[in-house]
VEXKOLLO-163095 format. One record per residue (C-alpha): residue in one letter; x, y, z. Coordinates in steps of 0.5 Angstrom, whole numbers, plus 500, padded with zeros to 3 digits. Layout:
% residues N
+---+-----+-----+-----+
| r |  c1 |  c2 |  c3 |
+---+-----+-----+-----+
| a |   X |   Y |   Z |
...
+---+-----+-----+-----+
//
This chain:
% residues 546
+---+-----+-----+-----+
| r |  c1 |  c2 |  c3 |
+---+-----+-----+-----+
| x | 418 | 771 | 670 |
| x | 415 | 764 | 668 |
| x | 412 | 760 | 674 |
| x | 416 | 753 | 674 |
| x | 411 | 747 | 673 |
| x | 415 | 743 | 678 |
| x | 411 | 741 | 684 |
| x | 415 | 740 | 690 |
| x | 409 | 736 | 694 |
| x | 410 | 731 | 688 |
| x | 417 | 730 | 689 |
| x | 420 | 725 | 693 |
| x | 414 | 724 | 697 |
| x | 411 | 717 | 694 |
| x | 407 | 712 | 697 |
| x | 410 | 707 | 701 |
| x | 409 | 701 | 706 |
| x | 410 | 706 | 712 |
| x | 405 | 711 | 710 |
| x | 400 | 707 | 705 |
| x | 396 | 701 | 708 |
| x | 389 | 698 | 704 |
| x | 383 | 700 | 708 |
| x | 380 | 693 | 710 |
| x | 375 | 692 | 716 |
| x | 380 | 686 | 718 |
| x | 384 | 691 | 722 |
| x | 378 | 693 | 726 |
| x | 378 | 685 | 729 |
| x | 385 | 685 | 730 |
| x | 385 | 692 | 734 |
| x | 379 | 690 | 738 |
| x | 381 | 683 | 740 |
| x | 388 | 686 | 742 |
| x | 385 | 692 | 746 |
| x | 379 | 689 | 749 |
| x | 380 | 682 | 749 |
| x | 376 | 680 | 755 |
| x | 370 | 684 | 753 |
| x | 364 | 680 | 751 |
| x | 363 | 680 | 743 |
| x | 358 | 675 | 742 |
| x | 351 | 673 | 746 |
| x | 347 | 667 | 743 |
| x | 343 | 664 | 748 |
| x | 347 | 661 | 753 |
| x | 353 | 662 | 749 |
| x | 358 | 668 | 751 |
| x | 365 | 669 | 747 |
| x | 370 | 675 | 748 |
| x | 373 | 678 | 743 |
| x | 379 | 674 | 744 |
| x | 376 | 668 | 743 |
| x | 372 | 670 | 737 |
| x | 378 | 673 | 734 |
| x | 381 | 666 | 735 |
| x | 375 | 662 | 732 |
| x | 376 | 667 | 726 |
| x | 383 | 665 | 725 |
| x | 382 | 658 | 726 |
| x | 376 | 659 | 720 |
| x | 381 | 662 | 715 |
| x | 386 | 657 | 717 |
| x | 382 | 651 | 716 |
| x | 379 | 654 | 709 |
| x | 386 | 655 | 707 |
| x | 388 | 648 | 709 |
| x | 382 | 646 | 704 |
| x | 385 | 649 | 698 |
| x | 381 | 656 | 699 |
| x | 384 | 662 | 697 |
| x | 384 | 669 | 693 |
| x | 378 | 670 | 689 |
| x | 374 | 663 | 692 |
| x | 367 | 664 | 694 |
| x | 365 | 661 | 701 |
| x | 357 | 661 | 702 |
| x | 354 | 661 | 708 |
| x | 346 | 659 | 709 |
| x | 345 | 661 | 717 |
| x | 340 | 666 | 721 |
| x | 344 | 671 | 725 |
| x | 348 | 666 | 729 |
| x | 356 | 667 | 731 |
| x | 358 | 663 | 726 |
| x | 355 | 668 | 721 |
| x | 358 | 673 | 724 |
| x | 365 | 670 | 724 |
| x | 364 | 668 | 717 |
| x | 365 | 676 | 716 |
| x | 372 | 675 | 717 |
| x | 375 | 668 | 716 |
| x | 374 | 668 | 709 |
| x | 377 | 675 | 708 |
| x | 383 | 673 | 712 |
| x | 385 | 669 | 706 |
| x | 383 | 673 | 700 |
| x | 376 | 669 | 699 |
| x | 369 | 672 | 698 |
| x | 363 | 671 | 703 |
| x | 357 | 670 | 700 |
| x | 351 | 670 | 705 |
| x | 345 | 667 | 703 |
| x | 338 | 669 | 704 |
| x | 335 | 664 | 708 |
| x | 328 | 665 | 705 |
| x | 330 | 663 | 698 |
| x | 328 | 656 | 695 |
| x | 332 | 651 | 692 |
| x | 332 | 653 | 685 |
| x | 334 | 660 | 687 |
| x | 340 | 658 | 692 |
| x | 342 | 653 | 686 |
| x | 343 | 658 | 681 |
| x | 347 | 663 | 686 |
| x | 351 | 657 | 689 |
| x | 353 | 656 | 681 |
| x | 353 | 663 | 679 |
| x | 358 | 665 | 685 |
| x | 362 | 659 | 684 |
| x | 362 | 657 | 691 |
| x | 367 | 652 | 693 |
| x | 365 | 651 | 701 |
| x | 358 | 652 | 703 |
| x | 357 | 653 | 711 |
| x | 350 | 651 | 712 |
| x | 345 | 651 | 719 |
| x | 342 | 645 | 720 |
| x | 335 | 648 | 720 |
| x | 336 | 649 | 713 |
| x | 338 | 642 | 711 |
| x | 332 | 640 | 707 |
| x | 333 | 646 | 702 |
| x | 340 | 646 | 702 |
| x | 341 | 639 | 700 |
| x | 336 | 640 | 694 |
| x | 340 | 646 | 692 |
| x | 346 | 642 | 692 |
| x | 344 | 636 | 688 |
| x | 342 | 641 | 683 |
| x | 349 | 643 | 681 |
| x | 354 | 639 | 677 |
| x | 357 | 634 | 681 |
| x | 364 | 636 | 679 |
| x | 362 | 643 | 682 |
| x | 359 | 642 | 688 |
| x | 362 | 645 | 694 |
| x | 365 | 642 | 700 |
| x | 359 | 642 | 705 |
| x | 360 | 644 | 713 |
| x | 354 | 644 | 718 |
| x | 353 | 649 | 723 |
| x | 350 | 644 | 729 |
| x | 347 | 650 | 733 |
| x | 343 | 647 | 739 |
| x | 338 | 653 | 738 |
| x | 336 | 650 | 731 |
| x | 329 | 647 | 730 |
| x | 329 | 641 | 727 |
| x | 334 | 639 | 720 |
| x | 339 | 634 | 720 |
| x | 347 | 634 | 718 |
| x | 348 | 634 | 711 |
| x | 355 | 636 | 711 |
| x | 362 | 632 | 711 |
| x | 363 | 635 | 718 |
| x | 360 | 640 | 723 |
| x | 363 | 647 | 724 |
| x | 366 | 646 | 730 |
| x | 370 | 640 | 728 |
| x | 372 | 644 | 722 |
| x | 375 | 650 | 726 |
| x | 379 | 644 | 730 |
| x | 383 | 643 | 724 |
| x | 385 | 650 | 724 |
| x | 391 | 653 | 727 |
| x | 390 | 659 | 732 |
| x | 397 | 662 | 730 |
| x | 395 | 662 | 723 |
| x | 399 | 668 | 719 |
| x | 393 | 671 | 716 |
| x | 393 | 676 | 710 |
| x | 391 | 683 | 710 |
| x | 389 | 685 | 703 |
| x | 395 | 687 | 698 |
| x | 389 | 692 | 695 |
| x | 383 | 695 | 698 |
| x | 379 | 694 | 691 |
| x | 380 | 686 | 693 |
| x | 373 | 683 | 693 |
| x | 370 | 682 | 700 |
| x | 363 | 680 | 699 |
| x | 358 | 677 | 694 |
| x | 351 | 679 | 695 |
| x | 345 | 677 | 690 |
| x | 339 | 682 | 689 |
| x | 332 | 680 | 690 |
| x | 330 | 681 | 683 |
| x | 323 | 680 | 682 |
| x | 324 | 678 | 674 |
| x | 329 | 673 | 672 |
| x | 335 | 671 | 676 |
| x | 338 | 675 | 681 |
| x | 345 | 679 | 680 |
| x | 351 | 678 | 684 |
| x | 353 | 685 | 687 |
| x | 361 | 685 | 689 |
| x | 363 | 689 | 695 |
| x | 371 | 691 | 696 |
| x | 375 | 692 | 702 |
| x | 375 | 699 | 702 |
| x | 367 | 700 | 701 |
| x | 366 | 695 | 707 |
| x | 371 | 699 | 711 |
| x | 368 | 706 | 709 |
| x | 361 | 704 | 710 |
| x | 362 | 701 | 717 |
| x | 365 | 708 | 719 |
| x | 360 | 711 | 716 |
| x | 355 | 708 | 720 |
| x | 359 | 710 | 726 |
| x | 359 | 717 | 724 |
| x | 352 | 718 | 722 |
| x | 349 | 714 | 728 |
| x | 354 | 717 | 733 |
| x | 355 | 711 | 736 |
| x | 359 | 710 | 742 |
| x | 364 | 705 | 744 |
| x | 362 | 698 | 746 |
| x | 355 | 699 | 744 |
| x | 350 | 693 | 745 |
| x | 347 | 691 | 738 |
| x | 341 | 687 | 737 |
| x | 341 | 683 | 731 |
| x | 334 | 684 | 728 |
| x | 337 | 685 | 721 |
| x | 339 | 679 | 717 |
| x | 346 | 679 | 717 |
| x | 345 | 676 | 710 |
| x | 342 | 683 | 708 |
| x | 348 | 687 | 705 |
| x | 352 | 684 | 710 |
| x | 347 | 686 | 715 |
| x | 348 | 693 | 713 |
| x | 356 | 693 | 714 |
| x | 354 | 692 | 722 |
| x | 358 | 686 | 723 |
| x | 364 | 691 | 722 |
| x | 361 | 697 | 725 |
| x | 360 | 693 | 732 |
| x | 367 | 690 | 731 |
| x | 370 | 697 | 730 |
| x | 367 | 700 | 737 |
| x | 368 | 693 | 741 |
| x | 361 | 692 | 742 |
| x | 357 | 686 | 743 |
| x | 353 | 682 | 738 |
| x | 346 | 680 | 741 |
| x | 344 | 674 | 736 |
| x | 337 | 672 | 735 |
| x | 335 | 666 | 730 |
| x | 328 | 668 | 729 |
| x | 325 | 675 | 730 |
| x | 319 | 675 | 734 |
| x | 316 | 681 | 738 |
| x | 318 | 677 | 745 |
| x | 325 | 675 | 743 |
| x | 326 | 682 | 741 |
| x | 323 | 685 | 748 |
| x | 327 | 680 | 752 |
| x | 333 | 681 | 748 |
| x | 333 | 689 | 749 |
| x | 331 | 688 | 757 |
| x | 336 | 682 | 758 |
| x | 342 | 684 | 755 |
| x | 342 | 692 | 756 |
| x | 341 | 693 | 748 |
| x | 343 | 700 | 746 |
| x | 342 | 699 | 738 |
| x | 338 | 695 | 733 |
| x | 336 | 696 | 726 |
| x | 331 | 693 | 721 |
| x | 326 | 695 | 716 |
| x | 319 | 698 | 718 |
| x | 316 | 691 | 719 |
| x | 320 | 690 | 725 |
| x | 318 | 697 | 728 |
| x | 311 | 695 | 727 |
| x | 313 | 688 | 731 |
| x | 315 | 692 | 737 |
| x | 310 | 698 | 737 |
| x | 304 | 693 | 736 |
| x | 306 | 687 | 740 |
| x | 301 | 684 | 745 |
| x | 302 | 687 | 752 |
| x | 304 | 680 | 755 |
| x | 310 | 680 | 750 |
| x | 312 | 687 | 752 |
| x | 318 | 689 | 757 |
| x | 320 | 696 | 759 |
| x | 324 | 699 | 754 |
| x | 329 | 704 | 757 |
| x | 329 | 711 | 754 |
| x | 335 | 712 | 749 |
| x | 334 | 706 | 745 |
| x | 336 | 707 | 738 |
| x | 333 | 704 | 732 |
| x | 336 | 705 | 725 |
| x | 330 | 703 | 720 |
| x | 331 | 702 | 712 |
| x | 329 | 697 | 707 |
| x | 322 | 701 | 705 |
| x | 320 | 708 | 706 |
| x | 317 | 708 | 713 |
| x | 310 | 711 | 714 |
| x | 310 | 717 | 719 |
| x | 305 | 714 | 723 |
| x | 310 | 708 | 725 |
| x | 315 | 713 | 726 |
| x | 311 | 717 | 731 |
| x | 309 | 711 | 735 |
| x | 316 | 708 | 736 |
| x | 318 | 715 | 738 |
| x | 312 | 716 | 743 |
| x | 315 | 709 | 746 |
| x | 322 | 713 | 747 |
| x | 325 | 710 | 742 |
| x | 330 | 714 | 738 |
| x | 329 | 713 | 730 |
| x | 334 | 714 | 725 |
| x | 331 | 713 | 718 |
| x | 337 | 711 | 713 |
| x | 336 | 709 | 706 |
| x | 341 | 705 | 701 |
| x | 341 | 699 | 697 |
| x | 345 | 692 | 696 |
| x | 349 | 696 | 691 |
| x | 351 | 701 | 696 |
| x | 353 | 697 | 702 |
| x | 346 | 698 | 705 |
| x | 345 | 705 | 708 |
| x | 348 | 711 | 705 |
| x | 343 | 717 | 707 |
| x | 341 | 719 | 713 |
| x | 335 | 724 | 715 |
| x | 340 | 728 | 719 |
| x | 336 | 732 | 725 |
| x | 336 | 739 | 726 |
| x | 335 | 741 | 733 |
| x | 330 | 746 | 731 |
| x | 326 | 741 | 729 |
| x | 325 | 738 | 736 |
| x | 320 | 744 | 737 |
| x | 315 | 741 | 732 |
| x | 309 | 737 | 734 |
| x | 311 | 730 | 734 |
| x | 307 | 728 | 728 |
| x | 310 | 734 | 724 |
| x | 317 | 731 | 726 |
| x | 315 | 724 | 724 |
| x | 313 | 727 | 717 |
| x | 320 | 730 | 716 |
| x | 324 | 724 | 719 |
| x | 320 | 720 | 714 |
| x | 325 | 723 | 709 |
| x | 331 | 719 | 706 |
| x | 335 | 725 | 707 |
| x | 342 | 727 | 705 |
| x | 349 | 723 | 704 |
| x | 353 | 719 | 709 |
| x | 360 | 723 | 710 |
| x | 362 | 717 | 706 |
| x | 358 | 717 | 700 |
| x | 361 | 723 | 695 |
| x | 355 | 724 | 691 |
| x | 347 | 724 | 692 |
| x | 342 | 727 | 687 |
| x | 335 | 727 | 684 |
| x | 336 | 728 | 676 |
| x | 332 | 726 | 670 |
| x | 334 | 719 | 669 |
| x | 336 | 720 | 661 |
| x | 340 | 727 | 661 |
| x | 342 | 726 | 669 |
| x | 340 | 734 | 669 |
| x | 338 | 735 | 677 |
| x | 331 | 737 | 678 |
| x | 329 | 743 | 681 |
| x | 329 | 743 | 689 |
| x | 322 | 744 | 690 |
| x | 320 | 738 | 693 |
| x | 315 | 736 | 688 |
| x | 319 | 735 | 681 |
| x | 320 | 727 | 681 |
| x | 327 | 725 | 678 |
| x | 331 | 718 | 679 |
| x | 336 | 718 | 685 |
| x | 343 | 717 | 683 |
| x | 349 | 716 | 687 |
| x | 357 | 716 | 687 |
| x | 363 | 715 | 691 |
| x | 367 | 710 | 695 |
| x | 361 | 706 | 698 |
| x | 358 | 704 | 691 |
| x | 359 | 697 | 689 |
| x | 365 | 694 | 684 |
| x | 359 | 692 | 680 |
| x | 355 | 686 | 678 |
| x | 359 | 679 | 678 |
| x | 359 | 676 | 671 |
| x | 355 | 681 | 668 |
| x | 358 | 687 | 665 |
| x | 352 | 690 | 661 |
| x | 348 | 691 | 667 |
| x | 354 | 694 | 671 |
| x | 355 | 699 | 665 |
| x | 348 | 701 | 665 |
| x | 348 | 702 | 672 |
| x | 354 | 706 | 672 |
| x | 352 | 710 | 666 |
| x | 354 | 717 | 666 |
| x | 359 | 716 | 672 |
| x | 353 | 715 | 677 |
| x | 350 | 709 | 680 |
| x | 342 | 709 | 678 |
| x | 338 | 707 | 683 |
| x | 332 | 706 | 680 |
| x | 328 | 710 | 686 |
| x | 324 | 716 | 684 |
| x | 324 | 722 | 689 |
| x | 324 | 729 | 690 |
| x | 329 | 734 | 692 |
| x | 327 | 739 | 698 |
| x | 329 | 746 | 698 |
| x | 334 | 744 | 704 |
| x | 337 | 739 | 700 |
| x | 334 | 733 | 703 |
| x | 331 | 727 | 698 |
| x | 325 | 724 | 699 |
| x | 323 | 717 | 695 |
| x | 316 | 717 | 692 |
| x | 317 | 710 | 689 |
| x | 321 | 705 | 686 |
| x | 320 | 706 | 678 |
| x | 317 | 700 | 677 |
| x | 312 | 701 | 683 |
| x | 309 | 708 | 681 |
| x | 302 | 708 | 678 |
| x | 300 | 712 | 672 |
| x | 292 | 713 | 672 |
| x | 289 | 718 | 667 |
| x | 296 | 720 | 665 |
| x | 297 | 722 | 672 |
| x | 303 | 719 | 677 |
| x | 301 | 717 | 683 |
| x | 306 | 715 | 689 |
| x | 304 | 709 | 692 |
| x | 308 | 711 | 698 |
| x | 304 | 717 | 699 |
| x | 297 | 713 | 699 |
| x | 300 | 708 | 704 |
| x | 302 | 713 | 709 |
| x | 295 | 715 | 709 |
| x | 293 | 708 | 710 |
| x | 298 | 707 | 716 |
| x | 294 | 713 | 720 |
| x | 288 | 709 | 720 |
| x | 287 | 707 | 727 |
| x | 285 | 700 | 725 |
| x | 291 | 699 | 720 |
| x | 297 | 694 | 722 |
| x | 300 | 694 | 715 |
| x | 298 | 697 | 708 |
| x | 301 | 696 | 701 |
| x | 298 | 700 | 694 |
| x | 300 | 697 | 687 |
| x | 297 | 698 | 680 |
| x | 291 | 695 | 678 |
| x | 289 | 695 | 671 |
| x | 283 | 699 | 669 |
| x | 280 | 700 | 662 |
| x | 278 | 707 | 663 |
| x | 284 | 710 | 667 |
| x | 290 | 705 | 665 |
| x | 291 | 704 | 672 |
| x | 288 | 705 | 679 |
| x | 290 | 704 | 686 |
| x | 289 | 698 | 689 |
| x | 290 | 697 | 697 |
| x | 292 | 691 | 700 |
| x | 291 | 692 | 708 |
| x | 292 | 688 | 714 |
| x | 288 | 690 | 720 |
| x | 290 | 690 | 727 |
| x | 288 | 684 | 732 |
| x | 280 | 685 | 734 |
| x | 279 | 691 | 729 |
| x | 274 | 691 | 724 |
| x | 273 | 696 | 718 |
| x | 270 | 696 | 711 |
| x | 272 | 697 | 704 |
| x | 268 | 703 | 704 |
| x | 270 | 706 | 710 |
| x | 278 | 705 | 708 |
| x | 276 | 709 | 701 |
| x | 272 | 714 | 705 |
| x | 278 | 715 | 710 |
| x | 283 | 716 | 704 |
| x | 278 | 721 | 700 |
| x | 278 | 725 | 706 |
| x | 286 | 726 | 706 |
| x | 288 | 725 | 699 |
| x | 286 | 728 | 692 |
| x | 281 | 723 | 690 |
| x | 284 | 721 | 684 |
| x | 290 | 718 | 688 |
| x | 285 | 714 | 693 |
| x | 284 | 706 | 692 |
| x | 279 | 704 | 688 |
| x | 279 | 697 | 691 |
| x | 281 | 695 | 698 |
| x | 283 | 687 | 699 |
| x | 284 | 685 | 707 |
| x | 289 | 680 | 707 |
| x | 296 | 678 | 710 |
| x | 302 | 682 | 706 |
| x | 307 | 677 | 703 |
| x | 314 | 679 | 705 |
| x | 321 | 678 | 703 |
| x | 326 | 675 | 709 |
| x | 328 | 682 | 710 |
| x | 321 | 685 | 711 |
| x | 320 | 688 | 705 |
| x | 313 | 687 | 702 |
| x | 313 | 683 | 696 |
| x | 309 | 688 | 691 |
| x | 310 | 684 | 685 |
| x | 306 | 678 | 688 |
| x | 301 | 684 | 690 |
| x | 301 | 686 | 683 |
| x | 299 | 679 | 680 |
| x | 294 | 679 | 685 |
| x | 291 | 685 | 683 |
| x | 291 | 683 | 676 |
| x | 287 | 677 | 677 |
| x | 281 | 681 | 681 |
+---+-----+-----+-----+
//
């Protein structure tokens, strides 16, 4: 008897409003404010606000924006450090279908003007500390397309003036705390716009949707095994991949946001000690700030402090220092295009028996996918054939899943190229270890080809960081008539340390194959982005000029 093609599980069992709701991080705020209304949501200097108060402010923001005619598909730009206003902006605009564009506070007026114009910002909420650069940026726009400007008049801001039509607090007063805000009818609706820090040409606008924001926020919780009510220190900029989705993560867990306007060693130690911080995130530069802080700026760190690091491949030597201080380091990896971190060096208990140096070397790997990222592989960049899992064969890192961006705003060609073959092309080069863990060896643009041999700048930097006198190091290609390119090291020394170029080169030759060793060493401070990434394109230009 032929089997019936009828599937009973697809009959009269349709999706409906009772069994299907679009995923959105807005649901986190609604729940937390209802369940834990009196718990502290935000700490900012002397300011303390509960979740009930924070929820009301977000609703007022949504209402005030709606009264200005802002709605679905409109962009609300925010230029602010890690303040309560920046946090609230992760919810208020989304409550009316608008899109948050958190601006990089280190950008110049020209770059900001491009972003405001390209993103079609209708409202600009700007902290007074950045009034000078924002006034210039707005003035560069067509007068007919300039956004409505609102000032954040933070008492902790240093200098600046008010350039907007009203202050943020005045704007909130125009909002209705009983405003009936909307949940997105479709989880594919945009929630945020983030611009990549492109080194050539104009930056690309990366568009996030509610589903991805929800899932990556939950991925952070599962990956880090975050408990209820974490106390989270904002050492990571909220404008960087929406703070790796942690505004939504902390909200889901009814935690406390400890805001920091400026990231200094003293501010970090004080924040941790004064508020009982349990979790923080940041690039390796933040770890360096903590473990190399002067004694007079340090406070006691209680065991169990957890730090998530990404943004650049962390040297094993830095991880080792942090763990000697009792800080539990989680190494993650991601990009703007995937909502921040989406891989983790997931830890195995048996690795705890290894010497600290070996543990740190393992932890320096980028690891395996979050449970919320469907696919991760290292493959040939042209054929997309996976490379052998031998820890040696180099390939490009590819990703796919629900936490990959919608695409690049108004740039279909770049979107198609990024998604060619049904995978997101990261542009990062790495290897696949036998246990399935990936490890970045370089950005494709950072690899050095010397005499036909590929040299990983990350490998050379790892050796440099182990030198006792080295605080920071970066390696780039320097043009060479004979070899094509040779490694050039830029090094910042620890305070009070002295070492010569010859000694640094000798150190590398004792720890690396000789062809990988720097031929040139430059002692100088390293240029960095606002998120702590070393600006290698600046160093490459300097190396060319040597």
